[in-house]
C-alpha positions in Angstrom: -269.0 18.0 -39.1 -268.5 18.6 -42.9 -265.6 20.9 -42.5 -263.9 18.6 -40.0 -264.1 15.7 -42.3 -262.9 17.7 -45.3 -259.9 19.0 -43.3 -259.0 15.6 -41.8 -256.1 13.7 -43.3 -258.3 10.6 -43.7 -260.0 9.9 -47.1 -263.5 10.4 -45.8 -266.0 12.6 -47.7 -269.0 14.3 -46.2 -272.5 14.5 -47.6 -275.7 15.9 -46.3 -279.2 14.7 -46.9 -281.5 17.5 -45.6 -280.4 18.0 -42.0 -278.7 14.6 -41.6 -275.0 14.6 -42.3 -273.2 11.4 -43.3 -269.6 10.3 -44.0 -268.7 8.3 -47.0 -265.6 6.1 -46.9 -263.7 5.2 -50.1 -264.1 1.9 -51.8 -261.5 -0.5 -50.4 -259.4 -1.8 -53.2 -256.3 -4.1 -53.2 -254.0 -1.1 -53.8 -255.7 0.9 -51.0 -255.3 -2.0 -48.5 -251.7 -2.4 -49.5 -251.1 1.4 -49.0 -252.8 1.3 -45.6 -250.6 -1.7 -44.6 -247.5 0.1 -45.7 -248.4 3.2 -43.7 -249.2 1.1 -40.7 -245.9 -0.7 -41.0 -244.0 2.6 -41.2 -245.9 3.9 -38.2 -245.1 0.8 -36.2 -241.4 1.0 -37.0 -241.4 4.7 -35.9 -243.1 3.7 -32.6 -240.6 0.9 -32.0 -237.7 3.3 -32.5 -239.2 5.8 -30.1 -239.8 3.2 -27.5 -236.2 1.9 -27.8 -234.9 5.5 -27.6 -236.9 6.2 -24.4 -235.8 3.0 -22.8 -232.1 3.6 -23.6 -232.3 7.2 -22.5 -233.9 6.2 -19.1 -231.3 3.4 -18.5 -228.4 5.9 -19.4 -229.8 8.4 -16.9 -229.9 5.8 -14.3 -226.3 4.7 -15.0 -225.2 8.3 -15.0 -226.4 8.7 -11.4 -225.4 5.2 -10.3 -222.4 6.5 -8.3 -224.8 8.1 -5.7 -227.1 5.0 -5.5 -226.7 1.4 -4.3 -226.1 -1.3 -6.9 -229.3 -3.1 -5.9 -231.4 0.1 -6.3 -229.8 0.8 -9.7 -230.5 -2.8 -10.8 -234.1 -2.6 -9.5 -234.8 0.7 -11.4 -233.3 -0.7 -14.6 -235.5 -3.8 -14.4 -238.5 -1.6 -13.7 -237.7 0.6 -16.7 -237.3 -2.5 -18.9 -240.6 -3.9 -17.7 -242.5 -0.6 -18.2 -240.9 0.1 -21.6 -240.8 -3.3 -23.4 -238.1 -4.3 -25.8 -240.4 -3.2 -28.8 -240.0 -6.6 -30.5 -243.7 -7.0 -31.2 
């Protein structure tokens, strides 16, 4: 456990009391909270971009093959893709 915590990208430290290992978390300061919020915001933006890209790629693939399919089927599949992959406006 100690080596896993020390190699992890999170700021946890390990300590061992006899045979009982424990994990110490850093003191939560205002700066640390702000840094965590900034990282979470960046990760959320990246996730939104990936979702939009996946949705647009799926709709483009459907439209590419729309010549072989009926209009109703294409519309149903596009609506399904849009329902499965939301607009990422959360």
